[in-house]
N, C-alpha and C positions, 0 to 999 in steps of 0.2 A: 391317112398318112401315106405318101409315095416314096418308094424305095427304087433306086436304080437296079433294073434287073441284071446288070453286067457286073454287080458287086461281088466279091468273093463271099459266098454265104457263110463259110467257116469262119473268116475274120470278122464278118458283121453279124455274128451270132447274137450280139446284145440287142440288136434291132429285131431280129427273128423272134427272139424271147419277148420282147416287148409287144409285137404283134399277137403272138400266141396268147399271152396273158390277156390282152384286150379282146379277143375273139368273143363274139356272142354266139358261135357255133361250137358244140363239143362239150365235153364233160371235163371240168377243170379240177384238177388236184394240185397240191403245193408245188410240186416240181414236174408235173406232166399234163399234157392236153391230150385227150382221147376224141378222135373223130371217125364217124362211120364213113365208109367208101362212098355212099349216097351222098354225103354232106361236103365232100372235099371241095366240090364246085362252088360252093357258097363262102369259102374261106376267102380272106384278102388275098389279092392275085400274087402277092409276094410269098405267102405262106404256101400257096399252090405251087409256084415255081421251086421253092424250097424242097417240097415234098417230091416233086418230079425228079430233081437232081439225085435223091436218094434211091428212087425207083430204077433209074437208069443203071445203077450199080448192079441190080438183080434182073436185068433184062425185062423191066417194064411189066413185071407181073400184075395180074388185075383180079385176082381170085381171093384176096384177103378181105377181112371183115372190118378191121378197125386199124386206124394209124395212130400211133403213139408218139406223140412229139415230146422228147426230152428237153426240159428247160434249163438244165445245168450244163449240158454239153451238147455238142453237135452231133446227135444220134436220133435215129428214128427206128421204131419197131412197126412191123407189120404182124398183126394177131389174127389168127384164123379161129373163128367160130362158125362152123359150118350150119350150126342149128340156131343161128342167131334169131331168126323170125319165128320159129316154131317152139323153142324150148324156153320157158319163162327165165331160166337162169342157166344159160348154156356153159358149157365147160370149155376152156381153150384147148385146142388140138394142136397148134403149132405157132411159133413165132420166127420172125426173121429180124434180127438186129443189125442195123446199117450205122456204121461210123463214117460219117460224112468226111471227116478230117483224114482219116487213114484210107478211105474208100474201100473198105473192107466189109464183109457181111459174116453173119454166124447163124445157124439155123438150130433151133430148140423144138424137140419133138416130144409132145405130152399124151400121145395116144396109149402109152402103156402107164400112165401116172394113175396111181390109186387114189390121189386126192388133188385134182387139179383146181386151178382157180376158177371161179365162176363170176359171171356178171349179174349185177342188180342195176335197178333203175335205168332200164335200156333206152328210155324216151330221151335221156340226157346226151346220148351219142348221136342221134339223129335230128333232123329239123322237124318242125310241127307239120310239114307237107309229107313226111313219111307214112305209107299206107297203114302201118301198124302203131303209130305214134299214140293215139288215144288208147288203144289196147294196152301198151306198155304202161302209159300213164296211169290208168286206172289200177293196174296191179300194183304199182308203186304205191298208189294212195291207199289201198287197202292194207298192204304190208306195213306202211308207217302208222296207220290207225290202230293196228294190232300190236304195234311196238316191236315188230320182228326186225327191223332195222337199226333199232337204237344202239346196238352194241357192234361195232364194225368187227370186233375179234371173233364173232361166232357167224359171220356170214360171207368172209372172203374166199373160203375153200369149200370144195363140194361136201366133205365129211362133216365139217362143222355146221354147215347148212343143214344137210340131212338130219343131224342130231338135233338142232333146234326145232326143226319141224315135227319131229318125232315126240319131242318133249311136250308140243303143243297140239298133238294129235291132228297134224295138218299134212295135207299132201297137195298135189296138183291134178288137174284135168285141164289141158291146154294152159291158158293164162288165168285160170280160176282156182282159188284155194279151195280145197275139198276135204271132207273126211269120208272114207269108204264107208258105206252103211251097210254092208253085208246084203246088198240088193243088186239087182241088175240095173244098168243105166237107164234102161226104158222104165223100169218101176219109179225111178227116182223122181221122174218127170210127171208122174200122175200125182198132182198135189192133193192132199185131203185137207182142205180148209178147215172143216168142222173139227179135226183132231186139235187145233189150236185152242179150242175152248177149254179152260182149265177148270177142274172140279174143286171148289173152295168151301171151306166151312165158315167164312167170315167176310166182310166187306172186301171188295177189291181195293186195291191201293188208291186209284184215282179218285173213287167215291169216299174213301176215308180222308183223303186230302181235302176234299171239298167240304166234309162235315167238320174237319178240324179247323177249317177256314172260316167257319161260320157262315156258308153260303146257303145253307138250307134253312129258309124262314118256316115257321110253323105250318103256314098256308099253302106252301109250295107243293106242286106236283112233280112226280119223278118218272121218267121213262128212259129204259135202257136199250138202245138202238143197237142190235147185235148182243142180246143179253146171254147167249150160250145157255148154260144150265139153269140160269134165272137167279142166282143166289143173291145178287145185289137187290134185285126186286123183292125177293122174300124178306130179306133182312131190313130193307127200308120200310117195308108194310109194317113189320113188327114194331118199328120205332115210331109208326103212327102217321107216315107220308102215304098218300094215294099214289101208288106205284104200279107200274105196268112195264112189259118189255115185249120185244119180238126178236126172233132169230131166224134167219132163212132155213137152217137146218134142225134146230131143236124146238123152235117155237113158230112155226111157219104160219099158222092159222090164226095166230093173235092178231089183234087189231093194232095198227100202226097209228098212233095219235100224238098230237102236240102236248108239251109239258113245260112247265116252268124250268126245271133243269133236266137236260138230255145228257146221257153219257154214251159216248161213243168209245168204249173201251178196249184198246189193242184190237182194232178191227182193221184199220188202214193198213197196218204192217203185215196182214195175213191175205190181202187180196193181190194176186199177182199181175192182174190186169190194170193197167194205168187209169183207163177210163171208169172202169168200175171202181176202183179206189177213190177217184175224184167224186163219183156221183154218191158215194156212201156219206161222204163229208158234207156235201151239199145237202143231201136229203137230211141228215141229223141236224143241220143248221136250219132248215125250213121247219123242222118240228120244234125247234127251241123258242120259248116265250122270254126267258131272262138269261141263262147261262148254260153253255155247252162246255161239257168236260170232254176233251180230246186227249188220248193217250196211244203211244206207240212205242216199241222197242226203240232204244237208242243205242248207237254204237259207242261204247266206251273201251275198256280193255278187257275183252272177254276171251282170252287166251286159251282157257281150259276146255272149252266147249268146241266139239267138231261141227263143221258145217260145210255145205257144198254151195258154191255159186250157182245163181239162177236168175235169170232177167235182170232186174236191178237190186235182188235181195238175195236170200239164200234159202236152202231147202235144209230143214233141220233133221235131226235123228228121228223125230216123230212123223217125218214126211209131211210136213207142212211148211208152206212158204212163209218166210219173215223178212219183211222189208226193215233193214235196220237203218235208221236215220241218225245223222248228227244231231245233236239238240238245236243248234242254230238252223239246220237245214229243215227240221220239223216245223220250228217256228214260222220260217219263211213260206213253207209249203201250206201250211194253215192259212196264213194271212194273204197270200196271193189268190187262194181260192175263194176265201170268205170276204176278202176287203175290210177285215177288221182285226184289230190287234189281238194277239194271243199272249195272255200273262203266264208266265211259268210258275208252276207249282211245286215242281221237283223234275227230276230227270225223266223226260218222257211224257210229262203231264202238263196240260195247259188249260187254262179257263178262258173262255171266250164269251164277253159280255154283250147283250142286246144294246144296252143303254151305256152311253159313253161317260155319263156322270157317274154311274155306279162303278163302272170300271176305274175310273180315277180315284173314287173314294176308297176302293179296294187296294188299288196300289199304294195309296198314301197311308192306309192303315197298316201295311207291312212294315213302315219304317217308324211306327209310333213307339217311342219309349216307354217302358213301364216304370211310372213314378207313383209315390204315394204322397198323400196329403202330410203336409208338416205336422208333427207331434204337438198336441196342446200342452202348453208347459204348466200353467197354473190358472184353471178356469175361473174367470171372474163371475160374480154372481148374474151379471146381465148375460153373459154368454152361456153360463151354466143353465139358465133358464130357457135360453132359445137353442140350445145345442142341435136338438133333434131338427129343428126347422132351419139352422144354418149347415148342417152336415152335407145335404145335396149340392149347396153352393161350393163348399170346399171341395168336394168330389169332382164337381164340373170343372172348377179352376185347375185341380191337378191333372185332369184329363186334357184339358185344351190349353191351358197357359193363359187364360184371360177370364174375364166375366161373363156371363151369359147376356145375350141380347133377348129381345122380346120373344116369347114363345119357346125358348130353348130348355127350359125345366118346368116340370108340373107345378112346383112350390112357388112359382113367380108371384101369384096373387098374394098368397100369405106372407111372403117375405116383404114384398113393397108396402103391404097394409101395415106391417108392424115397424118397419124401418124406413120406408119412404122411397127407397132405391136399392139396386144392388151394390152400388158404390158404398152407401152407408152401412149396409149389412156387412159388407167385407171389412170395413174399418173395425167393426166389432171383433172379427177373427183376428185381425192384425194385433190386437190388444193381447192375445193369448197365444200367439205363434210368431215365430221369427221371419220378419219381413224378406230377409235374405234367402230364405228357402223358397219362398214364393217366387222371388226373382229368378232363382236358378231353375225352378220348373218353367217358367215362361222362356228362359233362354233355351232350355233343353227342347221345348215344343218348337221354337224357332230353328234350331238346328235339325230337327226332325223334317220341317217343312222344306228347307234348303236342301237337304238330302233327297226328299222325293223330287223336287224341281229339277235338281241337278240330274238325276237318273233319267227323268222324263225327256231329257234333251236328245237321248238316243233313239227316241222315236219322235212322233209329232207332238211336242210339247202342247198341252191343252190349253185353250183360251180361258180367260177368267169365267166366262159364260158356261163353260163345260165343267166347272168344278162345283161341288156340292155346296149348299148354303152354309153350312158350318165351317168349311175349309175357306170359303171366302171371307167370312167373319174372322178367323184365324190370322189369315194373311193382313187384313186391314188392321187388325189390333196390334200385331207383332211386327209388321214391316212398314205399314202405312198405305202401300199400294202394291199391286201385283208386279208392276215393272221393276220396282226396287228389289223385290224378292228374287225375281228371275236374273237380275243383274248380280246379285250377290252369289247366286247359285252357280252362274257361269263362270264367275271368277274363282270359285272353289274347284270347279271342274278343270280349269286350266292349270291349276296348281298341282292337280293330280298326275299331269304328265311327267313331273320331275320326281323321279324315285329316290332321289337324294333328300328331298323333303320327307318323304315317307320314312325313310332310313333314321332321320333326325328326331321325327316324331316318335317312332318306336323306341329309339335309345333314350329319350329325354322327357317325354311328355305321358308316359304309360306308367303309372305306379304299380299296376298289376300286369303280370305277363313276363315271358322269358326271351330275351333277345340272343340271337344266334349270329354266326358270321353274316349269313345271307338272308335271315329272315326273323320273324318274330312271331312267338306262339303264345296264345292266351285261350282261356276257356271261354265257350260260346256264350255263356251266361253273362260275361262282361262285355259284350259287343255294344249294348247301348251306352255303355259308361266310357267308351273309347272316344277319343277326339274324333270329330265329324268328318275329317279327311280320311281316316281309316275306315270308318263305317262306309264312307262312299266307296272307297277302294274295294270292300267286299261287296257292296251293293252292285257295282259294275259286273261282278260274277254272278250274284244270284238274281240279278234281273232278267236274265236269258237262261240260265242253266237251273236256277233254284239250288237252294242248299241242300247238301247230302242229308238224307234222312238218318237220325240217329248220331248226327255229328256231335261230338263233345268239345273239340277243340279247333279252332280256326288259326292256320298260318299265313301271315302276311309276308310275302316275299318282296325284298328291295333291292335285289340284283336283276331281276327280270319281272315283267308284268304277270304275276300269277298269284292265285289264291288257293290255298289247300284247306281240306276239311278232314279231320281225323275222327274215327269212331273209336272211343275208348269205353267199352261198355262197364268195365269195373273200375273206373275212375273214382267213384266215391268210396269203394271199399277195400281196394288194394293198395299197398304203399308205393309200389312202382308198377302200375297197370300196363297191360299189353295193348298195343294198338291193333285193333281188329281189321280195319280197313281205312284206306285212305284214298281221297280223291282230289285231283287237282284240276285247275281250270287256268289255262293260259289264255290271257286277256288280249294277246296280240292276233290269235286266231281262233280263239273260243274252243280249243281242243281240250276234250275231257279225258283225263287218264284215270282209272279206277284200278285199285289193287287190294285184294284180300290177302291177309297173311296167315300162314299156318303158325301153329304154337311155337315151333322151333324157329321159325324165321321172324316173328313179330317183334318189332322193336319196343323197348321199354320207355315209358315216360318218367324221367326223374325229376325231382325237385318240383312234384305236382303242386305243392303248396304256393309256389310263386305264380301259378297260372289262374288263380281266382282268388278273389277276396274272401278272406277267413270268415266274414260275417254272412257270406252266402248260404 
């Protein structure tokens, strides 16, 4: 847009305002545009000329820091922040207000102010070419992750900001958040890696998750690479698994050897050297025959713990280095180095499979609904005579939603000898059960597969050859072919983009659960019984982040793309139980927010009977 430079800027102020609002340079607020002095040259030429006319009124000064364009009336302010580059949140020292219409100026001095205004998000005032742009942006990113900038009420002035930092045990060294640790600065940088090893009396969390997921087959061997004090090795050996471990500090003479399952537990986040960090991950993968368990600290809302910035991580109060990853960042890091998909098991814990087919089977199993075989109504004599023989066939159908094919159940020979085929045997079962219940089981299994295929779209969806034999047969029986199943899954994924559809489903299609103005709350045990689109919505969060351990309730937001998990430990015993912890996952940026509640702050769950089926 070109404007005649000879125009009266005061009378043509509407056009100036339009240009200012469209500017890609500077920090935008509803009624103002702030621009650093170094960025003025990149503004639209007409805005530059407008600003120069204001400066002419005060003898063309050039020692200011920011220019503040008023977008409601023809006024410009020159703001002085002499410590802009070196102070992470510099206080204002002086401002000069120019009224272009009256051609007057007024000076405001803040040197004696006890609570001056301060700056945040300094990178927004400058261009990306500014020497300290990355430093400023990195600080803002950390502060946003910790939630320090969530409430503008507490950050605009120096006292409020200092109180907020004090409440969270935080301070600054240069542009790094710190907690003073009663040591000299020189001592802080002598990192004691071995002190990161925790003394435990039970399984570590990553190994426990692998056990709960059924990954340890009876014949599997286990190796803990970076075993610390060796508790996982000791406990796994007591469980009957051939186990060993190595640690550079505590067990340096032990043999480093391959195993079916290798654990790299909270190792990569305590190594401050980037190359060493990478080498530890690669070495652990080289030792892995079947499954690698990788875990690291992840950055959620950890406001109550002091820390000091160091390299790309922090130094803790124990004087150990910790690299805090975002959950998605950790997944990307593992996959980029190992060239293999990492499957989340929980916050900061991933499973990496050697065999793609086994990986796909594990992913699919996570969305397998829990269903029971229909109740036998009134046994006929023929069924009663062969109930023990037919029971495995009923259980198989309840598990997979279809009849078995050759070789899938051990009783195949006996069943076919007596009935001739699985089909004829199942007809006997139908005589004593409700056929509609079996059809519902098949449909539930069909929805489970659609859910798995829809979520696999976020990664590289497997080819039919990469699926396990049982899953291939499921798809053939329930969909006809793989292409048809993938098409239906993609259609469902497209529907998920419309939050209004989610809202309508929550309000009209969920007999269990409680609808709020912006969300829907339900017990986690009801997840498999929810409409498939809601299960897909939740799956979009858990596929990358993993569900919060100990989660009791799930909250589906329909005003923003977000899933929440609530830990309510006394849900079964208290009439109005307290929420102990809450974790939310924003699906637009996969940002994780975690909050623990004190007893006097914890919200109560009311009408809890609405959140779960009474028969549960």
